[in-house]
C-alpha positions, -999 to 999 in steps of 0.1 A, spaced: -294 55 -244 -328 64 -258 -346 35 -275 -364 58 -300 -347 41 -330 -337 74 -348 -323 90 -317 -305 58 -308 -289 56 -343 -277 92 -340 -262 85 -306 -245 54 -318 -230 74 -347 -218 102 -323 -202 77 -300 -183 60 -328 -173 94 -343 -154 102 -311 -134 70 -313 -121 76 -348 -120 114 -351 -147 114 -378 -145 145 -400 -172 170 -388 -186 174 -423 -191 137 -428 -206 134 -393 -231 162 -401 -240 145 -434 -246 111 -417 -267 125 -388 -296 134 -412 -310 119 -443 -301 134 -477 -339 138 -483 -373 127 -472 -401 124 -498 -438 122 -489 -464 114 -514 -502 116 -517 -516 83 -531 -553 85 -540 -570 54 -554 -606 43 -562 -616 14 -540 -636 -16 -552 -667 0 -536 -663 31 -558 -651 54 -530 -618 72 -532 -593 69 -504 -560 88 -501 -529 70 -486 -496 85 -477 -464 71 -491 -428 81 -484 -392 74 -492 -362 83 -470 -329 85 -488 -302 86 -461 -269 86 -479 -254 77 -513 -216 81 -508 -209 45 -518 -236 41 -544 -274 42 -551 -297 44 -521 -308 9 -511 -335 -3 -488 -369 -19 -483 -405 -7 -489 -430 -16 -462 -467 -15 -462 -479 -11 -426 -504 11 -407 -481 20 -377 -447 27 -392 -432 57 -376 -410 82 -395 -383 79 -368 -382 41 -374 -378 45 -411 -351 72 -408 -332 49 -384 -336 19 -408 -323 40 -437 -293 50 -416 -286 14 -406 -288 4 -443 -261 29 -451 -239 13 -424 -248 -23 -433 -240 -17 -470 -207 -2 -460 -199 -31 -436 -206 -58 -461 -188 -37 -488 -214 -35 -515 -217 -3 -536 -250 9 -522 -261 36 -498 -291 35 -474 -328 41 -479 -362 30 -466 -398 38 -474 -433 26 -477 -470 34 -474 -491 39 -443 -517 12 -450 -529 -22 -437 -526 -43 -469 -547 -70 -454 -577 -46 -456 -573 -42 -494 -583 -65 -521 -556 -76 -545 -570 -52 -571 -568 -23 -547 -533 -33 -535 -521 -34 -571 -537 0 -578 -520 15 -547 -487 0 -556 -489 14 -592 -497 49 -580 -468 46 -555 -445 36 -584 -456 65 -604 -448 89 -576 -415 72 -569 -404 71 -606 -385 104 -606 -365 95 -575 -357 59 -581 -337 41 -608 -309 15 -612 -282 40 -605 -302 63 -582 -323 44 -557 -330 6 -557 -358 -4 -533 -366 -39 -522 -393 -59 -502 -398 -53 -465 -426 -57 -440 -458 -68 -458 -443 -65 -493 -431 -94 -515 -418 -103 -549 -452 -99 -565 -455 -63 -553 -419 -56 -564 -428 -69 -599 -457 -45 -600 -433 -16 -593 -409 -27 -619 -437 -30 -645 -450 5 -637 -416 21 -636 -407 4 -670 -438 18 -686 -429 53 -674 -393 52 -686 -402 35 -718 -379 4 -714 -377 -28 -693 -357 -19 -662 -355 -49 -638 -325 -34 -620 -347 -7 -604 -359 -31 -578 -344 -62 -561 -363 -90 -544 -383 -98 -576 -396 -132 -587 -369 -152 -603 -388 -152 -636 -388 -114 -635 -351 -111 -630 -348 -120 -593 -317 -139 -581 -316 -175 -571 -306 -178 -534 -323 -146 -523 -348 -165 -501 -320 -182 -481 -296 -153 -482 -301 -137 -448 -302 -170 -429 -273 -186 -448 -253 -153 -446 -257 -153 -408 -245 -190 -408 -214 -182 -428 -206 -153 -405 -211 -175 -374 -190 -204 -387 -161 -180 -396 -164 -161 -363 -161 -194 -344 -129 -201 -362 -116 -167 -353 -126 -172 -317 -111 -208 -318 -144 -221 -306 -151 -245 -335 -137 -277 -320 -167 -286 -299 -186 -316 -313 -221 -304 -305 -228 -267 -302 -263 -260 -290 -284 -233 -306 -317 -216 -299 -334 -195 -326 -361 -170 -317 -383 -166 -348 -390 -194 -373 -400 -174 -403 -379 -173 -435 -347 -160 -418 -349 -182 -386 -358 -213 -405 -329 -209 -430 -303 -203 -403 -316 -232 -383 -315 -254 -414 -280 -242 -423 -266 -248 -388 -282 -282 -384 -266 -293 -417 -233 -281 -404 -235 -303 -373 -250 -279 -347 -277 -291 -324 -308 -268 -328 -326 -273 -295 -353 -246 -297 -372 -224 -321 -402 -201 -318 -428 -182 -337 -449 -152 -324 -472 -175 -303 -449 -201 -287 -416 -218 -286 -406 -255 -285 -376 -271 -268 -362 -304 -280 -332 -314 -260 -320 -341 -285 -319 -315 -313 -348 -309 -337 -349 -314 -375 -356 -278 -388 -368 -290 -422 -393 -315 -408 -404 -290 -381 -410 -262 -406 -430 -285 -429 -450 -297 -399 -458 -262 -387 -470 -252 -422 -494 -281 -421 -505 -279 -385 -502 -241 -377 -489 -247 -342 -453 -253 -334 -464 -273 -303 -476 -300 -326 -441 -303 -342 -415 -318 -319 -396 -334 -348 -364 -354 -343 -349 -371 -374 -378 -380 -396 -404 -384 -368 -426 -359 -349 -438 -368 -315 -450 -348 -285 -428 -369 -262 -396 -355 -279 -399 -320 -263 -419 -294 -245 -436 -261 -252 -420 -230 -237 -424 -193 -240 -404 -169 -262 -390 -154 -230 -379 -188 -218 -362 -195 -251 -340 -164 -247 -329 -177 -213 -320 -213 -222 -285 -226 -213 -273 -229 -250 -240 -220 -266 -256 -197 -293 -287 -176 -292 -301 -162 -325 -328 -136 -322 -343 -137 -357 -376 -119 -353 -384 -87 -335 -364 -57 -322 -358 -50 -285 -364 -86 -273 -334 -85 -250 -336 -56 -225 -324 -44 -192 -351 -66 -176 -339 -100 -190 -302 -94 -201 -288 -109 -169 -308 -140 -175 -292 -148 -208 -269 -178 -206 -257 -181 -242 -220 -175 -249 -226 -160 -283 -256 -140 -297 -261 -136 -334 -284 -108 -343 -303 -118 -374 -332 -95 -364 -327 -58 -367 -319 -43 -333 -329 -72 -311 -309 -58 -282 -315 -25 -264 -285 -4 -257 -287 -11 -220 -289 -49 -227 -259 -46 -250 -239 -31 -222 -249 -58 -197 -240 -86 -221 -207 -69 -229 -199 -68 -191 -208 -105 -188 -184 -114 -216 -211 -126 -240 -200 -121 -276 -226 -103 -297 -223 -106 -335 -241 -74 -346 -270 -72 -370 -252 -49 -394 -228 -78 -400 -248 -109 -392 -279 -102 -413 -262 -85 -442 -264 -116 -464 -298 -103 -477 -284 -70 -490 -254 -88 -503 -275 -111 -525 -297 -81 -534 -265 -65 -548 -259 -97 -568 -294 -95 -582 -289 -59 -592 -255 -68 -608 -270 -97 -627 -297 -74 -640 -273 -46 -650 -250 -71 -668 -278 -92 -682 -265 -123 -664 -282 -151 -645 -262 -170 -619 -267 -205 -606 -277 -208 -569 -243 -225 -563 -225 -195 -577 -246 -171 -555 -238 -191 -524 -201 -194 -532 -198 -157 -537 -219 -150 -506 -197 -172 -484 -165 -156 -496 -179 -121 -491 -193 -128 -456 -161 -145 -445 -140 -116 -458 -160 -89 -441 -161 -110 -409 -123 -110 -410 -122 -72 -415 -146 -67 -385 -124 -89 -362 -92 -71 -375 -109 -37 -367 -119 -50 -333 -83 -59 -325 -70 -26 -337 -94 -4 -317 -97 -27 -287 -135 -26 -288 -165 -50 -292 -177 -64 -325 -206 -40 -328 -184 -9 -325 -158 -26 -347 -184 -30 -375 -195 6 -372 -159 18 -373 -152 -4 -404 -183 10 -421 -176 47 -413 -140 43 -424 -153 30 -458 -176 60 -460 -148 84 -453 -127 68 -480 -156 68 -504 -160 106 -504 -149 120 -537 
């Protein structure tokens, strides 16, 4: 299968369509976005010169509700990638059963080359161009690569000026004091943890005293899933960032390791067991070696396409939990399937983020503010329910979990057509 993300997503859809006799009209509708919008974004730089940037928004499908998906600021984003991500958002929202469709967008820019003033100007112009095509019941963007709650608050402020009223529900991922939801920071990692715990029960694999885990990626998502699993009795033996990985056979303390890395910059200074950090507790390894460790569970939580035809046969984990988007190539997926390695797919495993984004939107629409405990309670129940539904679909169709999640999503979309 082609690893161009857009072509790959289309081929995935066509393969699933054959298994469930998808109606031709719905197949045609899902194979292309509803619309693609490009925008000219001129701003005056601090030096007085004018530079024009290009912005865009891909709105893939809104059968189940408003378009939903992140805004990224990056110099090398390809349209095929954004189209694919908008499609996967359609599928992910349907899997996790929230009333949103799929969208994606952003600006071709390196935000690190702009001052904060220039970045705010660019964001405001982008919000002006977006204003006719977004809205609480139309399209609800969110943060993505190189964007954050502050940038989201700038969009809300500009949009609210244009429509003449405060409209926090137009964007999710906002600062809490601007209408953001408590628990959003932890949502993707904790959501993946809830899915894994429930999947282990379904697989009757939850009886082992110490289940070993390796997490590739130790940013927000990787850290929070490592923290969650350690708190639930798992032994996290390896984590990594973009530069290096560390292996601690006794099991590391994710909270202490994360704090140490923030202070020391290098993971290799942070072999932390219990409340102490010492170089003798572990060793430095490569990201590639982390993927090949003899652990029970491997969690790719950073980049796409890290497990490929070249290294899939070296993977020794029994279960892979995809917290990154698309960490396995199609060929690797087939190899792991043949080896009997269980893959919990990204469209289920990392859907906790969009789930809590929905809670944020709901709180804004209803003028409510939930406690973090309420958010996590609702998230756990929802992730466990949809995990049950994916396993039920897998049994019904005799397929793997990835195909089961796609089938569940597309069946929801078919039922959602008015």
